[in-house]
N, CA, C and O atoms as a Tinker XYZ file with bonds, in Angstrom:
   500  protein
     1  N     92.899000  299.714000   41.971000    73     2
     2  CA    93.194000  300.963000   41.290000    64     1     3
     3  C     93.952000  300.685000   39.998000    63     2     4     5
     4  O     95.032000  301.219000   39.747000    81     3
     5  N     93.347000  299.837000   39.202000    73     3     6
     6  CA    93.952000  299.467000   37.930000    64     5     7
     7  C     92.976000  299.777000   36.800000    63     6     8     9
     8  O     91.852000  299.275000   36.781000    81     7
     9  N     93.418000  300.609000   35.858000    73     7    10
    10  CA    92.585000  301.031000   34.725000    64     9    11
    11  C     91.324000  301.732000   35.214000    63    10    12    13
    12  O     90.220000  301.420000   34.767000    81    11
    13  N     91.491000  302.677000   36.129000    73    11    14
    14  CA    90.361000  303.373000   36.742000    64    13    15
    15  C     90.178000  304.751000   36.114000    63    14    16    17
    16  O     91.134000  305.507000   35.947000    81    15
    17  N     88.939000  305.057000   35.774000    73    15    18
    18  CA    88.514000  306.389000   35.356000    64    17    19
    19  C     87.038000  306.508000   35.708000    63    18    20    21
    20  O     86.384000  305.501000   35.979000    81    19
    21  N     86.512000  307.714000   35.707000    73    19    22
    22  CA    85.092000  307.893000   35.997000    64    21    23
    23  C     84.246000  307.139000   34.975000    63    22    24    25
    24  O     83.301000  306.436000   35.332000    81    23
    25  N     84.597000  307.296000   33.702000    73    23    26
    26  CA    83.824000  306.643000   32.649000    64    25    27
    27  C     83.887000  305.119000   32.764000    63    26    28    29
    28  O     82.866000  304.444000   32.629000    81    27
    29  N     85.091000  304.571000   33.016000    73    27    30
    30  CA    85.251000  303.116000   33.109000    64    29    31
    31  C     84.613000  302.548000   34.378000    63    30    32    33
    32  O     83.986000  301.490000   34.334000    81    31
    33  N     84.769000  303.237000   35.495000    73    31    34
    34  CA    84.292000  302.728000   36.776000    64    33    35
    35  C     82.799000  302.942000   36.973000    63    34    36    37
    36  O     82.098000  302.059000   37.467000    81    35
    37  N     82.315000  304.114000   36.587000    73    35    38
    38  CA    80.920000  304.483000   36.882000    64    37    39
    39  C     80.034000  304.583000   35.646000    63    38    40    41
    40  O     78.817000  304.728000   35.760000    81    39
    41  N     80.647000  304.504000   34.457000    73    39    42
    42  CA    79.872000  304.690000   33.237000    64    41    43
    43  C     79.450000  306.129000   33.046000    63    42    44    45
    44  O     78.526000  306.417000   32.284000    81    43
    45  N     80.127000  307.035000   33.737000    73    43    46
    46  CA    79.756000  308.449000   33.718000    64    45    47
    47  C     80.461000  309.235000   32.639000    63    46    48    49
    48  O     81.038000  308.687000   31.700000    81    47
    49  N     80.393000  310.513000   32.805000    73    47    50
    50  CA    80.961000  311.460000   31.855000    64    49    51
    51  C     82.491000  311.496000   31.958000    63    50    52    53
    52  O     83.075000  311.009000   32.926000    81    51
    53  N     83.114000  312.075000   30.951000    73    51    54
    54  CA    84.561000  312.279000   31.011000    64    53    55
    55  C     84.896000  313.771000   31.104000    63    54    56    57
    56  O     86.042000  314.161000   30.877000    81    55
    57  N     83.921000  314.595000   31.430000    73    55    58
    58  CA    84.109000  316.044000   31.556000    64    57    59
    59  C     83.579000  316.545000   32.898000    63    58    60    61
    60  O     82.579000  316.055000   33.424000    81    59
    61  N     84.299000  317.554000   33.436000    73    59    62
    62  CA    83.887000  318.191000   34.682000    64    61    63
    63  C     83.624000  317.159000   35.787000    63    62    64    65
    64  O     82.518000  317.040000   36.313000    81    63
    65  N     84.677000  316.429000   36.109000    73    63    66
    66  CA    84.585000  315.335000   37.077000    64    65    67
    67  C     85.314000  315.730000   38.358000    63    66    68    69
    68  O     86.421000  316.268000   38.315000    81    67
    69  N     84.682000  315.456000   39.492000    73    67    70
    70  CA    85.341000  315.584000   40.783000    64    69    71
    71  C     85.644000  314.189000   41.302000    63    70    72    73
    72  O     84.788000  313.306000   41.252000    81    71
    73  N     86.852000  313.987000   41.797000    73    71    74
    74  CA    87.276000  312.663000   42.256000    64    73    75
    75  C     87.518000  312.671000   43.756000    63    74    76    77
    76  O     88.001000  313.655000   44.318000    81    75
    77  N     87.180000  311.573000   44.386000    73    75    78
    78  CA    87.530000  311.340000   45.785000    64    77    79
    79  C     87.810000  309.853000   45.927000    63    78    80    81
    80  O     86.928000  309.020000   45.719000    81    79
    81  N     89.043000  309.528000   46.282000    73    79    82
    82  CA    89.431000  308.144000   46.537000    64    81    83
    83  C     89.795000  308.033000   48.011000    63    82    84    85
    84  O     90.508000  308.884000   48.542000    81    83
    85  N     89.310000  306.993000   48.670000    73    83    86
    86  CA    89.668000  306.730000   50.073000    64    85    87
    87  C     89.994000  305.253000   50.189000    63    86    88    89
    88  O     89.184000  304.391000   49.849000    81    87
    89  N     91.192000  304.979000   50.675000    73    87    90
    90  CA    91.646000  303.608000   50.839000    64    89    91
    91  C     92.058000  303.399000   52.292000    63    90    92    93
    92  O     92.891000  304.136000   52.821000    81    91
    93  N     91.477000  302.403000   52.926000    73    91    94
    94  CA    91.865000  302.010000   54.280000    64    93    95
    95  C     92.721000  300.756000   54.159000    63    94    96    97
    96  O     92.359000  299.819000   53.447000    81    95
    97  N     93.858000  300.737000   54.855000    73    95    98
    98  CA    94.708000  299.560000   54.781000    64    97    99
    99  C     95.440000  299.352000   56.108000    63    98   100   101
   100  O     95.778000  300.316000   56.795000    81    99
   101  N     95.681000  298.091000   56.461000    73    99   102
   102  CA    96.364000  297.780000   57.714000    64   101   103
   103  C     97.873000  297.762000   57.546000    63   102   104   105
   104  O     98.390000  297.402000   56.488000    81   103
   105  N     98.569000  298.155000   58.600000    73   103   106
   106  CA   100.023000  298.047000   58.669000    64   105   107
   107  C    100.333000  297.203000   59.897000    63   106   108   109
   108  O     99.828000  297.482000   60.985000    81   107
   109  N    101.157000  296.173000   59.733000    73   107   110
   110  CA   101.407000  295.218000   60.805000    64   109   111
   111  C    102.605000  295.503000   61.678000    63   110   112   113
   112  O    102.742000  294.902000   62.744000    81   111
   113  N    103.489000  296.413000   61.255000    73   111   114
   114  CA   104.726000  296.650000   61.988000    64   113   115
   115  C    105.021000  298.147000   62.051000    63   114   116   117
   116  O    104.862000  298.852000   61.055000    81   115
   117  N    105.443000  298.628000   63.200000    73   115   118
   118  CA   105.833000  300.031000   63.335000    64   117   119
   119  C    106.976000  300.376000   62.386000    63   118   120   121
   120  O    107.774000  299.516000   62.015000    81   119
   121  N    107.038000  301.633000   62.007000    73   119   122
   122  CA   108.107000  302.189000   61.164000    64   121   123
   123  C    108.192000  301.494000   59.802000    63   122   124   125
   124  O    109.284000  301.208000   59.311000    81   123
   125  N    107.045000  301.231000   59.204000    73   123   126
   126  CA   106.977000  300.609000   57.885000    64   125   127
   127  C    106.864000  301.715000   56.833000    63   126   128   129
   128  O    106.052000  302.629000   56.980000    81   127
   129  N    107.664000  301.638000   55.786000    73   127   130
   130  CA   107.665000  302.655000   54.745000    64   129   131
   131  C    106.863000  302.178000   53.537000    63   130   132   133
   132  O    107.089000  301.088000   53.010000    81   131
   133  N    105.931000  303.010000   53.118000    73   131   134
   134  CA   105.146000  302.772000   51.909000    64   133   135
   135  C    105.421000  303.904000   50.935000    63   134   136   137
   136  O    105.446000  305.074000   51.316000    81   135
   137  N    105.627000  303.546000   49.674000    73   135   138
   138  CA   105.732000  304.531000   48.598000    64   137   139
   139  C    104.568000  304.268000   47.648000    63   138   140   141
   140  O    104.291000  303.123000   47.292000    81   139
   141  N    103.900000  305.328000   47.248000    73   139   142
   142  CA   102.738000  305.220000   46.378000    64   141   143
   143  C    102.972000  305.997000   45.092000    63   142   144   145
   144  O    103.400000  307.151000   45.124000    81   143
   145  N    102.689000  305.356000   43.955000    73   143   146
   146  CA   102.664000  306.018000   42.654000    64   145   147
   147  C    101.192000  306.175000   42.293000    63   146   148   149
   148  O    100.468000  305.188000   42.162000    81   147
   149  N    100.753000  307.429000   42.133000    73   147   150
   150  CA    99.337000  307.707000   41.886000    64   149   151
   151  C     99.166000  308.625000   40.675000    63   150   152   153
   152  O     98.707000  309.757000   40.828000    81   151
   153  N     99.526000  308.163000   39.478000    73   151   154
   154  CA    99.343000  309.010000   38.300000    64   153   155
   155  C     97.843000  309.230000   38.057000    63   154   156   157
   156  O     97.078000  308.272000   37.942000    81   155
   157  N     97.440000  310.485000   37.981000    73   155   158
   158  CA    96.025000  310.816000   37.827000    64   157   159
   159  C     95.842000  311.788000   36.672000    63   158   160   161
   160  O     96.806000  312.368000   36.173000    81   159
   161  N     94.600000  311.956000   36.256000    73   159   162
   162  CA    94.241000  312.978000   35.275000    64   161   163
   163  C     93.376000  314.003000   35.986000    63   162   164   165
   164  O     92.152000  314.001000   35.863000    81   163
   165  N     94.036000  314.880000   36.733000    73   163   166
   166  CA    93.365000  315.952000   37.460000    64   165   167
   167  C     93.763000  317.272000   36.813000    63   166   168   169
   168  O     94.749000  317.886000   37.219000    81   167
   169  N     93.023000  317.706000   35.830000    73   167   170
   170  CA    93.355000  318.923000   35.098000    64   169   171
   171  C     93.325000  320.194000   35.938000    63   170   172   173
   172  O     93.904000  321.213000   35.561000    81   171
   173  N     92.644000  320.122000   37.084000    73   171   174
   174  CA    92.560000  321.280000   37.972000    64   173   175
   175  C     93.319000  321.044000   39.280000    63   174   176   177
   176  O     93.111000  321.763000   40.257000    81   175
   177  N     94.190000  320.047000   39.299000    73   175   178
   178  CA    95.015000  319.787000   40.472000    64   177   179
   179  C     94.393000  318.785000   41.420000    63   178   180   181
   180  O     93.288000  318.287000   41.199000    81   179
   181  N     95.142000  318.497000   42.498000    73   179   182
   182  CA    94.680000  317.521000   43.470000    64   181   183
   183  C     95.410000  317.658000   44.792000    63   182   184   185
   184  O     96.386000  318.397000   44.913000    81   183
   185  N     94.917000  316.934000   45.770000    73   183   186
   186  CA    95.499000  316.964000   47.105000    64   185   187
   187  C     95.444000  315.561000   47.710000    63   186   188   189
   188  O     94.499000  314.807000   47.478000    81   187
   189  N     96.485000  315.224000   48.500000    73   187   190
   190  CA    96.600000  313.906000   49.118000    64   189   191
   191  C     96.641000  314.062000   50.632000    63   190   192   193
   192  O     97.357000  314.910000   51.165000    81   191
   193  N     95.861000  313.230000   51.315000    73   191   194
   194  CA    95.853000  313.175000   52.776000    64   193   195
   195  C     96.232000  311.776000   53.224000    63   194   196   197
   196  O     95.810000  310.789000   52.621000    81   195
   197  N     97.026000  311.690000   54.276000    73   195   198
   198  CA    97.315000  310.408000   54.932000    64   197   199
   199  C     96.864000  310.566000   56.378000    63   198   200   201
   200  O     97.346000  311.437000   57.102000    81   199
   201  N     95.942000  309.721000   56.778000    73   199   202
   202  CA    95.399000  309.755000   58.134000    64   201   203
   203  C     94.899000  311.142000   58.518000    63   202   204   205
   204  O     95.101000  311.594000   59.645000    81   203
   205  N     94.245000  311.814000   57.574000    73   203   206
   206  CA    93.633000  313.099000   57.839000    64   205   207
   207  C     94.552000  314.303000   57.732000    63   206   208   209
   208  O     94.095000  315.437000   57.881000    81   207
   209  N     95.847000  314.084000   57.475000    73   207   210
   210  CA    96.795000  315.193000   57.347000    64   209   211
   211  C     97.192000  315.357000   55.885000    63   210   212   213
   212  O     97.544000  314.388000   55.213000    81   211
   213  N     97.133000  316.598000   55.400000    73   211   214
   214  CA    97.540000  316.852000   54.022000    64   213   215
   215  C     99.045000  316.610000   53.890000    63   214   216   217
   216  O     99.838000  317.165000   54.650000    81   215
   217  N     99.429000  315.777000   52.921000    73   215   218
   218  CA   100.847000  315.460000   52.724000    64   217   219
   219  C    101.357000  315.894000   51.350000    63   218   220   221
   220  O    102.566000  315.950000   51.128000    81   219
   221  N    100.445000  316.200000   50.430000    73   219   222
   222  CA   100.866000  316.597000   49.091000    64   221   223
   223  C     99.741000  317.384000   48.434000    63   222   224   225
   224  O     98.563000  317.072000   48.608000    81   223
   225  N    100.124000  318.419000   47.669000    73   223   226
   226  CA    99.147000  319.213000   46.951000    64   225   227
   227  C     99.774000  319.719000   45.664000    63   226   228   229
   228  O    100.946000  320.097000   45.641000    81   227
   229  N     98.994000  319.723000   44.598000    73   227   230
   230  CA    99.447000  320.288000   43.330000    64   229   231
   231  C     98.264000  321.035000   42.741000    63   230   232   233
   232  O     97.194000  320.453000   42.558000    81   231
   233  N     98.440000  322.317000   42.440000    73   231   234
   234  CA    97.324000  323.181000   42.059000    64   233   235
   235  C     97.151000  323.374000   40.560000    63   234   236   237
   236  O     96.269000  324.122000   40.138000    81   235
   237  N     97.960000  322.728000   39.758000    73   235   238
   238  CA    97.869000  322.865000   38.297000    64   237   239
   239  C     97.550000  321.516000   37.674000    63   238   240   241
   240  O     97.294000  320.533000   38.370000    81   239
   241  N     97.571000  321.495000   36.355000    73   239   242
   242  CA    97.236000  320.283000   35.598000    64   241   243
   243  C     98.148000  319.112000   35.957000    63   242   244   245
   244  O     99.372000  319.242000   35.998000    81   243
   245  N     97.524000  317.976000   36.215000    73   243   246
   246  CA    98.252000  316.736000   36.502000    64   245   247
   247  C     97.807000  315.715000   35.458000    63   246   248   249
   248  O     96.645000  315.310000   35.444000    81   247
   249  N     98.707000  315.304000   34.602000    73   247   250
   250  CA    98.382000  314.236000   33.645000    64   249   251
   251  C     99.663000  313.628000   33.106000    63   250   252   253
   252  O    100.043000  312.531000   33.516000    81   251
   253  N    100.323000  314.305000   32.211000    73   251   254
   254  CA   101.560000  313.814000   31.595000    64   253   255
   255  C    101.389000  312.418000   31.012000    63   254   256   257
   256  O    102.230000  311.543000   31.216000    81   255
   257  N    100.300000  312.219000   30.289000    73   255   258
   258  CA   100.073000  310.947000   29.609000    64   257   259
   259  C     99.947000  309.761000   30.543000    63   258   260   261
   260  O    100.303000  308.644000   30.169000    81   259
   261  N     99.447000  309.980000   31.749000    73   259   262
   262  CA    99.292000  308.897000   32.714000    64   261   263
   263  C    100.561000  308.540000   33.453000    63   262   264   265
   264  O    100.617000  307.514000   34.131000    81   263
   265  N    101.584000  309.373000   33.332000    73   263   266
   266  CA   102.870000  309.080000   33.973000    64   265   267
   267  C    103.259000  310.126000   35.024000    63   266   268   269
   268  O    104.406000  310.165000   35.468000    81   267
   269  N    102.312000  310.962000   35.413000    73   267   270
   270  CA   102.614000  312.028000   36.364000    64   269   271
   271  C    103.071000  311.477000   37.713000    63   270   272   273
   272  O    102.564000  310.464000   38.195000    81   271
   273  N    104.028000  312.161000   38.297000    73   271   274
   274  CA   104.517000  311.810000   39.641000    64   273   275
   275  C    104.163000  312.909000   40.652000    63   274   276   277
   276  O    104.638000  312.883000   41.787000    81   275
   277  N    103.343000  313.855000   40.248000    73   275   278
   278  CA   103.077000  315.037000   41.069000    64   277   279
   279  C    102.380000  314.748000   42.387000    63   278   280   281
   280  O    102.528000  315.524000   43.331000    81   279
   281  N    101.631000  313.665000   42.487000    73   279   282
   282  CA   100.979000  313.310000   43.746000    64   281   283
   283  C    101.557000  312.029000   44.362000    63   282   284   285
   284  O    100.971000  311.473000   45.291000    81   283
   285  N    102.685000  311.566000   43.857000    73   283   286
   286  CA   103.338000  310.394000   44.447000    64   285   287
   287  C    103.860000  310.756000   45.835000    63   286   288   289
   288  O    104.163000  311.919000   46.104000    81   287
   289  N    103.965000  309.775000   46.705000    73   287   290
   290  CA   104.442000  310.062000   48.053000    64   289   291
   291  C    105.060000  308.837000   48.696000    63   290   292   293
   292  O    104.803000  307.700000   48.300000    81   291
   293  N    105.886000  309.103000   49.703000    73   291   294
   294  CA   106.475000  308.071000   50.546000    64   293   295
   295  C    106.201000  308.468000   51.989000    63   294   296   297
   296  O    106.452000  309.604000   52.392000    81   295
   297  N    105.681000  307.516000   52.764000    73   295   298
   298  CA   105.358000  307.770000   54.165000    64   297   299
   299  C    105.849000  306.608000   55.016000    63   298   300   301
   300  O    105.918000  305.470000   54.551000    81   299
   301  N    106.188000  306.901000   56.260000    73   299   302
   302  CA   106.536000  305.869000   57.231000    64   301   303
   303  C    105.392000  305.793000   58.233000    63   302   304   305
   304  O    105.013000  306.793000   58.841000    81   303
   305  N    104.852000  304.597000   58.393000    73   303   306
   306  CA   103.647000  304.402000   59.197000    64   305   307
   307  C    103.891000  303.407000   60.321000    63   306   308   309
   308  O    104.717000  302.502000   60.207000    81   307
   309  N    103.161000  303.593000   61.397000    73   307   310
   310  CA   103.204000  302.649000   62.505000    64   309   311
   311  C    102.077000  301.630000   62.374000    63   310   312   313
   312  O    101.173000  301.790000   61.554000    81   311
   313  N    102.142000  300.594000   63.180000    73   311   314
   314  CA   101.163000  299.514000   63.183000    64   313   315
   315  C     99.758000  300.076000   63.389000    63   314   316   317
   316  O     99.549000  300.967000   64.213000    81   315
   317  N     98.793000  299.543000   62.627000    73   315   318
   318  CA    97.394000  299.940000   62.757000    64   317   319
   319  C     96.758000  300.214000   61.412000    63   318   320   321
   320  O     97.369000  299.986000   60.368000    81   319
   321  N     95.528000  300.703000   61.438000    73   319   322
   322  CA    94.806000  301.056000   60.215000    64   321   323
   323  C     95.207000  302.459000   59.776000    63   322   324   325
   324  O     95.391000  303.361000   60.594000    81   323
   325  N     95.336000  302.614000   58.469000    73   323   326
   326  CA    95.698000  303.913000   57.900000    64   325   327
   327  C     94.768000  304.228000   56.736000    63   326   328   329
   328  O     94.176000  303.340000   56.123000    81   327
   329  N     94.660000  305.535000   56.451000    73   327   330
   330  CA    93.708000  305.999000   55.455000    64   329   331
   331  C     94.389000  306.958000   54.489000    63   330   332   333
   332  O     94.869000  308.023000   54.879000    81   331
   333  N     94.420000  306.561000   53.226000    73   331   334
   334  CA    94.943000  307.390000   52.147000    64   333   335
   335  C     93.743000  307.978000   51.415000    63   334   336   337
   336  O     92.868000  307.242000   50.958000    81   335
   337  N     93.701000  309.314000   51.305000    73   335   338
   338  CA    92.612000  309.984000   50.609000    64   337   339
   339  C     93.198000  310.910000   49.552000    63   338   340   341
   340  O     94.160000  311.638000   49.800000    81   339
   341  N     92.594000  310.863000   48.367000    73   339   342
   342  CA    93.040000  311.725000   47.276000    64   341   343
   343  C     91.816000  312.396000   46.656000    63   342   344   345
   344  O     90.832000  311.745000   46.306000    81   343
   345  N     91.911000  313.720000   46.531000    73   343   346
   346  CA    90.870000  314.529000   45.905000    64   345   347
   347  C     91.450000  315.153000   44.647000    63   346   348   349
   348  O     92.632000  315.491000   44.601000    81   347
   349  N     90.606000  315.306000   43.620000    73   347   350
   350  CA    91.050000  315.983000   42.417000    64   349   351
   351  C     89.877000  316.422000   41.570000    63   350   352   353
   352  O     88.737000  316.026000   41.813000    81   351
   353  N     90.162000  317.245000   40.572000    73   351   354
   354  CA    89.125000  317.730000   39.661000    64   353   355
   355  C     89.670000  317.736000   38.235000    63   354   356   357
   356  O     90.833000  318.060000   37.997000    81   355
   357  N     88.810000  317.373000   37.304000    73   355   358
   358  CA    89.192000  317.258000   35.901000    64   357   359
   359  C     88.148000  317.921000   35.015000    63   358   360   361
   360  O     86.952000  317.677000   35.172000    81   359
   361  N     88.597000  318.760000   34.083000    73   359   362
   362  CA    87.682000  319.436000   33.162000    64   361   363
   363  C     87.392000  318.633000   31.912000    63   362   364   365
   364  O     86.291000  318.692000   31.366000    81   363
   365  N     88.390000  317.878000   31.460000    73   363   366
   366  CA    88.222000  317.159000   30.203000    64   365   367
   367  C     89.017000  315.866000   30.174000    63   366   368   369
   368  O     90.183000  315.823000   30.568000    81   367
   369  N     88.395000  314.865000   29.722000    73   367   370
   370  CA    89.021000  313.661000   29.173000    64   369   371
   371  C     89.150000  312.472000   30.115000    63   370   372   373
   372  O     89.189000  311.341000   29.629000    81   371
   373  N     89.220000  312.654000   31.437000    73   371   374
   374  CA    89.102000  311.538000   32.367000    64   373   375
   375  C     90.069000  310.399000   32.051000    63   374   376   377
   376  O     89.653000  309.250000   31.904000    81   375
   377  N     91.362000  310.719000   31.947000    73   375   378
   378  CA    92.366000  309.705000   31.631000    64   377   379
   379  C     92.427000  308.594000   32.677000    63   378   380   381
   380  O     92.199000  308.832000   33.863000    81   379
   381  N     92.729000  307.411000   32.236000    73   379   382
   382  CA    92.787000  306.232000   33.100000    64   381   383
   383  C     94.011000  306.269000   34.001000    63   382   384   385
   384  O     95.095000  306.673000   33.579000    81   383
   385  N     93.829000  305.842000   35.248000    73   383   386
   386  CA    94.929000  305.772000   36.196000    64   385   387
   387  C     95.203000  304.319000   36.580000    63   386   388   389
   388  O     94.322000  303.462000   36.506000    81   387
   389  N     96.434000  304.065000   36.989000    73   387   390
   390  CA    96.842000  302.739000   37.463000    64   389   391
   391  C     97.849000  302.961000   38.579000    63   390   392   393
   392  O     99.015000  303.257000   38.317000    81   391
   393  N     97.408000  302.821000   39.809000    73   391   394
   394  CA    98.265000  303.073000   40.958000    64   393   395
   395  C     99.118000  301.858000   41.284000    63   394   396   397
   396  O     98.775000  300.726000   40.944000    81   395
   397  N    100.242000  302.120000   41.953000    73   395   398
   398  CA   101.091000  301.035000   42.448000    64   397   399
   399  C    101.716000  301.481000   43.768000    63   398   400   401
   400  O    101.677000  302.658000   44.128000    81   399
   401  N    102.286000  300.524000   44.471000    73   399   402
   402  CA   102.930000  300.848000   45.735000    64   401   403
   403  C    104.114000  299.932000   45.971000    63   402   404   405
   404  O    104.231000  298.860000   45.377000    81   403
   405  N    104.983000  300.384000   46.849000    73   403   406
   406  CA   106.172000  299.646000   47.245000    64   405   407
   407  C    106.193000  299.607000   48.769000    63   406   408   409
   408  O    105.806000  300.568000   49.435000    81   407
   409  N    106.641000  298.498000   49.300000    73   407   410
   410  CA   106.649000  298.255000   50.742000    64   409   411
   411  C    108.090000  298.118000   51.203000    63   410   412   413
   412  O    108.799000  297.218000   50.752000    81   411
   413  N    108.538000  299.000000   52.100000    73   411   414
   414  CA   109.915000  298.986000   52.618000    64   413   415
   415  C    110.971000  298.929000   51.516000    63   414   416   417
   416  O    111.977000  298.232000   51.646000    81   415
   417  N    110.739000  299.661000   50.443000    73   415   418
   418  CA   111.706000  299.741000   49.352000    64   417   419
   419  C    111.748000  298.525000   48.447000    63   418   420   421
   420  O    112.658000  298.397000   47.628000    81   419
   421  N    110.782000  297.631000   48.577000    73   419   422
   422  CA   110.748000  296.410000   47.770000    64   421   423
   423  C    110.179000  296.643000   46.382000    63   422   424   425
   424  O    110.125000  297.775000   45.900000    81   423
   425  N    109.758000  295.563000   45.749000    73   423   426
   426  CA   109.249000  295.626000   44.377000    64   425   427
   427  C    107.938000  296.406000   44.323000    63   426   428   429
   428  O    107.177000  296.440000   45.290000    81   427
   429  N    107.696000  297.026000   43.183000    73   427   430
   430  CA   106.453000  297.756000   42.963000    64   429   431
   431  C    105.351000  296.776000   42.616000    63   430   432   433
   432  O    105.543000  295.858000   41.819000    81   431
   433  N    104.178000  296.988000   43.235000    73   431   434
   434  CA   103.020000  296.120000   43.018000    64   433   435
   435  C    101.820000  296.960000   42.621000    63   434   436   437
   436  O    101.726000  298.135000   42.977000    81   435
   437  N    100.906000  296.353000   41.884000    73   435   438
   438  CA    99.662000  297.027000   41.540000    64   437   439
   439  C     98.895000  297.283000   42.834000    63   438   440   441
   440  O     98.846000  296.426000   43.717000    81   439
   441  N     98.305000  298.451000   42.935000    73   439   442
   442  CA    97.589000  298.888000   44.132000    64   441   443
   443  C     96.229000  298.198000   44.178000    63   442   444   445
   444  O     95.237000  298.720000   43.670000    81   443
   445  N     96.198000  297.013000   44.796000    73   443   446
   446  CA    94.954000  296.264000   44.963000    64   445   447
   447  C     94.785000  295.916000   46.435000    63   446   448   449
   448  O     95.753000  295.908000   47.195000    81   447
   449  N     93.561000  295.632000   46.826000    73   447   450
   450  CA    93.292000  295.204000   48.200000    64   449   451
   451  C     94.087000  293.954000   48.519000    63   450   452   453
   452  O     94.658000  293.840000   49.603000    81   451
   453  N     94.127000  293.033000   47.603000    73   451   454
   454  CA    94.858000  291.779000   47.832000    64   453   455
   455  C     96.330000  292.052000   48.113000    63   454   456   457
   456  O     96.884000  291.519000   49.075000    81   455
   457  N     96.963000  292.868000   47.294000    73   455   458
   458  CA    98.381000  293.170000   47.502000    64   457   459
   459  C     98.619000  293.920000   48.812000    63   458   460   461
   460  O     99.575000  293.619000   49.527000    81   459
   461  N     97.773000  294.879000   49.133000    73   459   462
   462  CA    97.926000  295.598000   50.396000    64   461   463
   463  C     97.776000  294.657000   51.588000    63   462   464   465
   464  O     98.530000  294.760000   52.556000    81   463
   465  N     96.816000  293.746000   51.526000    73   463   466
   466  CA    96.587000  292.820000   52.642000    64   465   467
   467  C     97.664000  291.752000   52.767000    63   466   468   469
   468  O     97.968000  291.324000   53.880000    81   467
   469  N     98.244000  291.315000   51.670000    73   467   470
   470  CA    99.312000  290.315000   51.718000    64   469   471
   471  C    100.508000  290.837000   52.504000    63   470   472   473
   472  O    101.180000  290.073000   53.196000    81   471
   473  N    100.770000  292.105000   52.402000    73   471   474
   474  CA   101.959000  292.678000   53.014000    64   473   475
   475  C    101.683000  293.384000   54.339000    63   474   476   477
   476  O    102.569000  294.049000   54.876000    81   475
   477  N    100.479000  293.251000   54.871000    73   475   478
   478  CA   100.124000  294.000000   56.087000    64   477   479
   479  C    100.887000  293.562000   57.327000    63   478   480   481
   480  O    101.116000  294.375000   58.222000    81   479
   481  N    101.284000  292.302000   57.401000    73   479   482
   482  CA   101.987000  291.844000   58.612000    64   481   483
   483  C    103.426000  291.463000   58.329000    63   482   484   485
   484  O    104.161000  291.064000   59.232000    81   483
   485  N    103.821000  291.585000   57.094000    73   483   486
   486  CA   105.165000  291.186000   56.710000    64   485   487
   487  C    106.189000  292.284000   57.008000    63   486   488   489
   488  O    105.863000  293.470000   56.961000    81   487
   489  N    107.408000  291.892000   57.311000    73   487   490
   490  CA   108.490000  292.864000   57.479000    64   489   491
   491  C    109.541000  292.679000   56.379000    63   490   492   493
   492  O    110.575000  293.347000   56.388000    81   491
   493  N    109.278000  291.790000   55.453000    73   491   494
   494  CA   110.224000  291.559000   54.355000    64   493   495
   495  C    109.969000  292.549000   53.227000    63   494   496   497
   496  O    108.963000  293.258000   53.233000    81   495
   497  N    110.870000  292.597000   52.269000    73   495   498
   498  CA   110.701000  293.466000   51.112000    64   497   499
   499  C    110.449000  292.623000   49.893000    63   498   500
   500  O    110.277000  293.157000   48.798000    81   499
């Protein structure tokens, strides 16, 4: 989730875009806290689900020059597979997003499969 937009990822349009992101990731230890920064360009708002439950919703424009915190979240998860889903809609411009996450209050990392998997069984920060 680095430098992602509809136009960059799919070669598509930058207008009237519907987004759906689904990320599956393992957690190796009960009571593990994850914080996610998900700045998006959703001009018509967005909604976040964790394991099928809505945890965040914003019904107005989300952008703020790629620095929006409106859909950021912190969750405590138990051992097992988890699913983060984000839906949104954009009327114009398809701004690039770059997600990051923090594990148990540790350093912020770019939201990549490699980074998520490196920390799946660790209890360190």
